C-alpha positions as CSV (number, residue, x, y, z in Angstrom):
1,X,23.5,-8.4,4.0
2,X,23.9,-12.0,4.7
3,X,25.0,-14.5,2.0
4,X,25.2,-18.4,2.1
5,X,28.0,-19.8,4.0
6,X,27.4,-23.2,1.3
7,X,28.7,-23.3,-1.8
8,X,25.5,-22.3,-3.7
9,X,25.4,-19.9,-6.1
10,X,22.3,-17.3,-7.2
11,X,21.0,-16.9,-3.4
12,X,19.4,-13.5,-2.8
13,X,17.5,-13.9,0.5
14,X,15.7,-10.5,-0.2
15,X,14.9,-11.4,-2.9
16,X,11.4,-13.0,-4.2
17,X,10.6,-15.1,-7.4
18,X,7.3,-15.2,-9.3
19,X,8.5,-18.7,-10.2
20,X,11.1,-21.3,-8.3
21,X,14.2,-20.7,-8.5
22,X,15.3,-23.6,-6.5
23,X,13.7,-26.7,-4.9
24,X,11.3,-25.9,-2.9
25,X,13.0,-27.1,0.9
26,X,16.3,-26.1,-0.2
27,X,18.1,-25.1,3.2
28,X,21.5,-23.2,3.3
29,X,23.2,-21.4,6.3
30,X,23.5,-17.7,6.5
31,X,26.2,-15.5,7.3
32,X,24.4,-14.0,10.0
33,X,24.2,-17.5,12.1
34,X,20.5,-18.4,10.5
35,X,19.0,-20.9,8.7
36,X,16.9,-20.1,5.7
37,X,14.6,-22.2,3.7
38,X,13.1,-22.1,0.5
39,X,9.8,-22.3,0.1
40,X,6.4,-21.2,-1.1
41,X,4.3,-18.5,-0.1
42,X,0.2,-19.7,0.7
43,X,-1.0,-16.5,1.1
44,X,0.2,-12.8,1.2
45,X,3.1,-12.0,3.5
46,X,4.0,-8.8,4.6
47,X,8.3,-7.9,4.5
48,X,9.8,-9.1,8.2
49,X,6.5,-11.1,9.9
50,X,8.4,-13.0,12.7
51,X,5.9,-15.3,13.2
52,X,5.7,-17.2,10.1
53,X,5.2,-21.4,9.8
54,X,6.9,-23.2,7.3
55,X,4.8,-27.3,6.4
56,X,8.0,-29.3,6.0
57,X,5.8,-31.5,3.9
58,X,4.8,-29.2,1.4
59,X,7.2,-26.0,2.3
60,X,4.2,-23.7,2.2
61,X,4.5,-20.5,4.2
62,X,1.7,-19.4,6.7
63,X,2.3,-15.9,8.2
64,X,0.9,-17.5,11.6
65,X,2.4,-18.9,14.9
66,X,5.7,-19.8,13.5
67,X,9.5,-19.2,14.5
68,X,10.3,-18.3,10.9
69,X,11.0,-14.8,10.0
70,X,9.9,-13.1,6.4
71,X,12.5,-11.4,4.0
72,X,13.0,-8.3,4.3
73,X,10.2,-7.4,0.9
74,X,6.7,-8.6,0.8
75,X,5.8,-11.8,-0.7
76,X,2.6,-12.0,-2.0
77,X,1.0,-15.3,-2.3
78,X,2.2,-17.7,-4.4
79,X,5.9,-16.6,-5.1
80,X,8.8,-17.7,-3.6
81,X,11.8,-16.7,-1.3
82,X,13.8,-17.6,1.6
83,X,12.6,-18.0,5.1
84,X,14.9,-17.7,8.1
85,X,15.2,-18.8,11.7
86,X,17.7,-19.1,14.3
87,X,19.9,-21.9,13.8
88,X,20.8,-22.7,17.6
């Protein structure tokens, strides 16, 4: 399981929050070499969905046509989670 390489506490990349635990758009790097962004699901997103889009202004995630990977748990609409993509 990856962990944050930056000094942020309380990050669990596979945790889904019903209320925001971090500021939307917070970013960190994982020990797996991926860039993670904290965002809210605009619709239900399946575990490990590999084509998520993150709106760079609102940080709302949709499950279509993007380069972000959903966590390995389902994210219900309106819930918050960490979404990742390759950082290089």
